[in-house]
C-alpha positions in Angstrom: -21.6 -9.8 -25.1 -25.0 -8.7 -23.9 -25.0 -6.6 -20.7 -26.8 -8.4 -17.7 -29.1 -5.5 -17.2 -30.4 -5.8 -20.7 -31.4 -9.4 -20.2 -35.1 -10.3 -19.5 -36.2 -11.8 -16.2 -36.5 -15.3 -18.0 -33.0 -14.9 -19.4 -31.7 -14.0 -16.0 -33.3 -17.1 -14.4 -31.9 -19.4 -17.0 -28.4 -17.8 -16.4 -28.9 -18.1 -12.8 -29.6 -21.8 -13.0 -26.5 -22.5 -15.1 -24.1 -20.2 -12.8 -25.3 -22.0 -9.7 -24.6 -25.4 -11.3 -21.0 -24.3 -12.1 -20.6 -23.0 -8.5 -21.7 -26.3 -7.1 -19.2 -28.0 -9.3 -16.4 -25.4 -8.1 -17.3 -26.1 -4.4 -16.8 -29.8 -4.9 -13.2 -29.2 -5.9 -12.4 -28.4 -2.4 -10.1 -25.3 -3.0 -8.2 -23.7 -0.2 -6.6 -20.6 -1.9 -5.7 -17.3 -0.4 -5.8 -13.8 -2.2 -6.4 -11.8 0.9 -3.1 -10.1 1.4 -0.2 -9.0 -0.8 2.4 -11.4 0.5 5.4 -12.3 -1.9 5.2 -15.8 -3.2 7.5 -18.6 -2.1 9.2 -18.4 -5.5 10.0 -14.5 -4.7 11.4 -15.6 -1.3 13.4 -18.4 -2.8 15.0 -16.1 -5.2 16.2 -14.0 -2.2 18.2 -16.9 -0.6 21.7 -15.7 -1.7 20.9 -12.6 0.3 21.7 -14.8 3.5 25.2 -15.4 2.1 26.4 -11.7 1.9 27.5 -11.9 5.7 28.9 -14.8 7.6 31.2 -15.4 10.5 34.3 -14.3 8.6 32.8 -11.0 7.5 34.0 -7.8 8.7 31.1 -6.0 10.1 32.2 -2.6 10.0 31.0 0.5 8.1 33.1 2.3 5.5 33.9 4.7 8.5 35.0 1.9 10.6 32.0 1.6 13.2 31.4 -1.9 14.3 27.8 -2.9 13.4 27.8 -5.6 16.2 27.9 -3.0 18.9 26.1 0.0 20.1 26.0 3.3 18.2 24.6 5.2 15.2 21.1 5.8 16.2 19.7 6.9 12.8 21.1 4.2 10.6 24.5 3.5 9.1 25.5 6.2 6.6 25.6 3.7 3.7 22.1 2.5 4.4 20.8 6.0 4.6 22.4 6.8 1.3 21.1 3.7 -0.3 17.4 4.5 0.8 17.9 8.3 0.0 19.0 7.4 -3.6 16.1 5.2 -4.1 13.6 8.0 -2.9 15.5 10.7 -4.7 16.4 12.6 -1.5 19.6 13.4 0.4 20.9 10.8 2.9 20.8 13.7 5.5 17.0 13.5 5.3 16.7 9.8 6.1 16.5 7.7 9.3 16.8 4.0 8.7 14.8 1.8 11.3 13.8 -1.8 11.7 12.0 -4.0 9.3 8.5 -2.4 9.1 7.5 1.0 7.8 4.1 0.4 9.3 5.9 0.5 12.8 7.3 3.9 12.0 3.9 5.2 11.1 2.3 3.7 14.2 5.0 5.3 16.3 4.7 8.7 14.5 1.0 8.9 15.3 1.5 7.7 18.8 4.4 10.3 19.5 2.0 13.1 18.0 -0.8 11.8 20.4 1.3 11.9 23.5 3.9 14.5 23.0 2.7 16.6 20.0 4.5 17.6 17.0 7.5 20.1 17.3 6.2 22.1 20.3 2.4 21.8 19.4 -0.3 20.6 21.6 -0.4 16.9 22.1 -3.2 15.5 20.2 -4.5 13.6 23.2 -5.3 16.9 24.9 -7.4 18.2 21.8 -11.1 18.0 21.6 -10.9 16.6 18.0 -8.4 15.2 15.8 -8.9 14.4 12.2 -7.3 12.3 9.3 -8.1 12.4 5.7 -8.3 9.1 4.1 -8.3 8.6 0.3 -10.6 5.8 -0.5 -10.5 3.1 -1.4 -7.2 2.8 0.6 -4.9 0.8 2.8 -6.6 -0.9 5.7 -3.5 -1.0 7.9 -3.4 2.8 7.8 -7.0 3.3 8.8 -6.4 0.7 11.7 -3.9 3.0 13.1 -6.0 6.1 13.2 -9.1 4.2 14.4 -7.2 2.7 17.4 -6.1 6.2 18.5 -9.7 7.4 18.2 -8.9 9.8 15.4 -11.9 10.8 13.2 -11.3 9.7 9.6 -12.8 11.6 6.7 -13.2 9.9 3.3 -11.6 11.6 0.4 -12.5 10.0 -3.2 -9.5 8.8 -5.3 -9.2 9.8 -8.9 -6.6 8.3 -11.5 -4.5 11.5 -10.6 -4.7 10.9 -6.7 -6.9 12.1 -4.0 -9.7 14.8 -4.9 -7.4 17.8 -4.2 -10.2 20.4 -4.2 -11.6 18.5 -1.2 -8.2 18.0 0.4 -7.3 21.7 0.0 -10.7 22.9 1.5 -10.5 20.6 4.5 -6.7 21.1 5.3 -6.7 24.8 4.7 -9.7 25.5 6.7 -10.0 23.0 9.5 -7.3 23.1 12.3 -8.5 19.8 13.6 -7.2 18.0 10.3 -3.7 16.8 11.4 -2.8 14.5 8.6 -3.6 12.6 5.4 -2.8 9.1 4.5 -1.2 8.6 1.0 0.2 5.8 -1.0 1.3 7.9 -3.8 2.8 5.5 -6.3 0.8 2.4 -7.4 -1.9 3.2 -4.6 -3.2 0.4 -2.5 -5.6 -0.9 -3.8 -6.2 0.8 -7.1 -2.7 1.1 -8.4 -2.9 4.7 -9.3 0.1 7.1 -9.2 -0.3 10.7 -8.2 0.2 13.2 -11.1 2.8 16.0 -10.9 0.0 18.5 -10.4 -1.5 16.5 -7.5 2.0 16.4 -5.7 2.5 20.0 -6.3 -0.9 20.9 -4.9 0.0 18.8 -1.9 3.3 20.7 -1.4 1.5 24.1 -1.8 -1.1 23.3 0.9 -1.6 26.0 3.6 -2.7 23.9 6.7 -5.0 25.6 9.3 -2.9 23.4 11.8 0.9 23.9 12.2 1.2 20.3 13.1 -0.5 18.9 9.9 1.6 16.4 8.2 1.3 14.4 4.9 1.9 10.7 5.6 3.5 9.7 2.3 3.8 5.8 2.3 6.0 5.4 -0.7 5.7 1.7 -0.2 6.0 0.8 -4.0 8.5 3.3 -5.0 10.5 0.8 -7.2 7.7 -1.9 -7.4 7.3 -1.6 -11.3 5.9 -4.5 -13.3 7.3 -3.1 -16.6 10.7 -1.5 -17.1 9.6 0.2 -20.3 6.2 1.7 -19.1 6.7 2.3 -15.5 4.9 5.2 -13.6 7.0 8.0 -12.3 6.4 10.1 -9.1 7.5 13.6 -8.3 9.5 14.0 -5.2 7.3 15.4 -2.6 10.2 16.4 -0.1 11.8 18.8 -2.8 8.4 20.2 -3.8 7.6 21.1 -0.2 10.9 22.8 0.1 10.2 24.9 -3.0 6.7 25.7 -1.8 8.1 26.9 1.6 6.6 24.0 3.6 9.7 21.8 4.2 8.4 20.4 7.5 4.9 19.3 6.1 5.8 15.7 4.9 6.8 12.3 6.4 7.9 9.8 3.7 7.9 6.2 4.6 9.4 3.3 2.8 10.8 -0.3 3.4 12.5 -3.1 1.7 9.7 -5.5 2.9 8.8 -6.7 -0.6 12.4 -6.2 -1.9 14.1 -8.6 0.2 12.5 -10.6 3.0 9.3 -9.1 4.5 10.2 -10.1 7.9 13.8 -9.0 7.7 13.9 -6.0 5.7 14.8 -2.4 6.6 12.4 0.7 6.8 13.0 4.4 6.7 11.6 7.7 7.2 12.6 10.6 5.0 11.8 14.1 6.2 13.1 17.5 6.9 16.0 18.1 9.3 13.7 19.8 11.8 11.3 16.8 11.8 14.2 14.3 12.1 15.8 16.2 15.0 12.5 16.2 16.9 12.1 12.6 16.4 15.6 11.7 17.3 15.2 13.2 20.8 12.6 10.4 21.3 14.6 7.7 19.8 17.5 8.2 22.3 15.1 7.1 25.0 13.0 4.6 23.1 15.7 2.4 21.6 19.4 1.6 21.7 19.5 1.5 18.0 18.1 -0.7 15.1 19.7 -3.6 13.4 22.9 -2.4 11.9 24.1 -5.6 10.7 20.9 -6.1 8.6 21.3 -2.6 7.2 24.9 -3.6 6.4 23.6 -6.7 4.6 21.4 -4.7 2.5 24.1 -2.3 1.4 26.6 -5.0 0.5 23.9 -7.1 -1.4 22.5 -4.2 -3.5 25.7 -1.9 -3.5 23.6 1.0 -4.7 20.1 2.1 -5.8 20.6 0.9 -9.4 21.3 -2.5 -8.0 18.1 -2.5 -6.0 16.1 -1.3 -9.0 17.6 -4.1 -11.2 16.8 -6.7 -8.4 13.2 -5.5 -8.6 12.9 -6.4 -12.3 13.5 -10.0 -11.1 10.5 -9.7 -8.8 8.6 -8.1 -11.7 9.4 -11.2 -14.0 7.5 -13.3 -11.4 4.6 -10.8 -10.5 3.9 -9.5 -14.1 2.4 -12.8 -15.4 0.2 -13.0 -12.4 -1.3 -9.5 -12.9 -1.7 -10.1 -16.5 -3.4 -13.5 -16.0 -6.0 -11.7 -13.8 -6.5 -9.0 -16.3 -7.0 -11.6 -19.0 -9.8 -13.5 -17.0 -11.5 -10.2 -16.0 -11.4 -9.0 -19.5 -12.6 -12.2 -21.1 -15.3 -13.1 -18.7 -16.7 -9.7 -17.4 -16.1 -7.2 -20.1 -19.3 -5.8 -21.5 -21.5 -7.3 -18.9 -21.9 -4.1 -16.9 -21.4 -5.9 -13.5 -17.9 -4.7 -12.6 -15.0 -2.6 -13.4 -11.2 -3.0 -12.3 -7.9 -1.0 -12.4 -4.9 -2.3 -14.5 -1.9 -1.0 -12.4 1.7 -0.9 -13.9 3.1 -1.8 -10.5 2.4 -2.4 -6.8 0.8 -5.4 -5.3 -3.0 -5.1 -5.9 -6.0 -4.7 -8.3 -9.0 -2.8 -7.3 -12.5 -4.3 -8.4 -15.7 -2.4 -8.1 -18.8 -4.6 -8.3 -22.3 -3.5 -8.6 -23.5 -1.6 -5.5 -24.5 -3.8 -2.7 -22.6 -6.8 -3.9 -19.0 -6.8 -2.5 -19.9 -8.6 0.8 -21.8 -11.3 -0.9 -19.1 -11.9 -3.5 -16.4 -12.4 -0.8 -18.7 -14.6 1.3 -19.4 -16.9 -1.8 -15.8 -17.0 -2.7 -14.9 -18.0 0.9 -17.6 -20.7 1.0 -16.1 -22.2 -2.2 -12.4 -22.1 -0.8 -10.9 -18.8 -2.0 -10.2 -16.3 0.8 -10.3 -12.5 -0.4 -9.7 -9.4 1.5 -12.8 -8.6 3.5 -15.3 -6.4 1.7 -15.1 -2.8 3.2 -11.5 -3.2 4.3 -10.5 -0.5 1.8 -12.5 2.0 3.8 -12.1 3.6 7.2 -14.1 1.7 9.9 -14.5 -1.1 7.3 -17.5 0.8 6.0 -17.7 0.8 2.2 -20.7 3.1 1.7 -21.5 1.5 -1.6 -20.5 -2.1 -0.6 -18.9 -2.4 -3.9 -15.0 -2.4 -3.7 -12.9 -5.5 -3.5 -9.1 -5.6 -3.3 -7.6 -8.6 -5.2 -4.0 -9.6 -4.3 -2.4 -11.8 -7.1 1.1 -12.1 -5.6 0.8 -15.1 -3.3 -0.8 -17.9 -5.0 1.1 -20.1 -7.7 -0.1 -19.3 -11.4 -2.1 -22.3 -11.4 -3.9 -21.5 -8.1 -4.3 -18.0 -9.3 -6.2 -19.2 -12.5 -8.6 -21.3 -10.4 -9.1 -18.6 -7.8 -9.7 -15.8 -10.5 -12.2 -18.1 -12.3 -14.1 -18.7 -9.1 -14.0 -15.0 -8.3 -15.6 -14.1 -11.7 -18.2 -16.8 -11.2 -19.2 -15.4 -7.9 -19.4 -11.7 -9.3 -21.8 -13.2 -11.9 -24.0 -15.1 -9.5 -24.4 -12.1 -7.1 -24.9 -9.7 -9.8 -27.7 -11.8 -11.2 -29.3 -12.1 -7.8 -29.3 -8.3 -7.5 -30.8 -7.8 -10.9 -33.5 -10.3 -10.3 -34.5 -8.7 -7.1 -34.8 -5.4 -9.0 -36.6 -6.9 -12.0 
């Protein structure tokens, strides 16, 4: 297949005419498809319905220790739920607090607490002249929205297949006391689907921050979201590595069951050192009377243990895997060799990262929307929604049906071709 850059102007004009015809035909179909966010599909939610039958009016809603989950008590989560999450993450239950349904809420509260009250005796961030966060890019838009809301300066750090550019991370963290944190999605990163290498995790653990209140915000959202049982990625445990390196307090690890059970009714957790957790608990006693222990109990009785949860995730994988492979197939068959785009092929998570020709992402997203396919906004994977190359697009294959996904991906590829030809003609 001939690369578009090698086509003559006449060949590009002929191709443009054909592509525009195909686009008008696609618009006439009246599509209304959504690939904008990584929402579980209805088939995944339907698969979970027996989760609702675990507890009923006849259930004994007590923990193994006899605590009544219907009443007040147990601020940091029932022991069984803490153990379940700890086993999933590979950490001790003593290092875990179980909260409500959203890890994003925990992250937001963690930043807010640091702003108002500081971190373990350090100056509250709101009283400092400058607070900075490192942001691996492309990255998760909701992370960036949190730090932007609090007026924290965000610094782009390029991602590699092994994780963030650690030379840059070490230079900034170890020399600038205004750098207070870094956002990380260490396994199947959002959106590229990369998993941090062992070397990267060890380099994180060995950081020597200029700021005592620097923390790694380790959002392990896809810890067990593997697409393949036999070729899944593995991630080194950051908490034990930090302990080995003499930095036990340097990391907050977040996770949830939002895409394991029901997104709106899961449980979320924070894993960290005892000192970090003790500090956080002081504020929790004022902030809340406790989180939903009945839902925590439901999760424990449904999964029984971490192996039960991992086995359950293979049911999700059976639904997700064909969708990812379908997108890979279309991208490979339609774009490979044309030189107008590249993409990742993750082994898990919820997203695929696509890089178009520079200056084309916004136009591609706009053309898709005009023809009835909604994608994540161009620029969303960068702080302040400013992709310096206007190139990255996050694809979310999970929500559409397989039939809808095929139509949406075909249209996406068509829009990539149209916008790329327009750019090349302008440069011709």
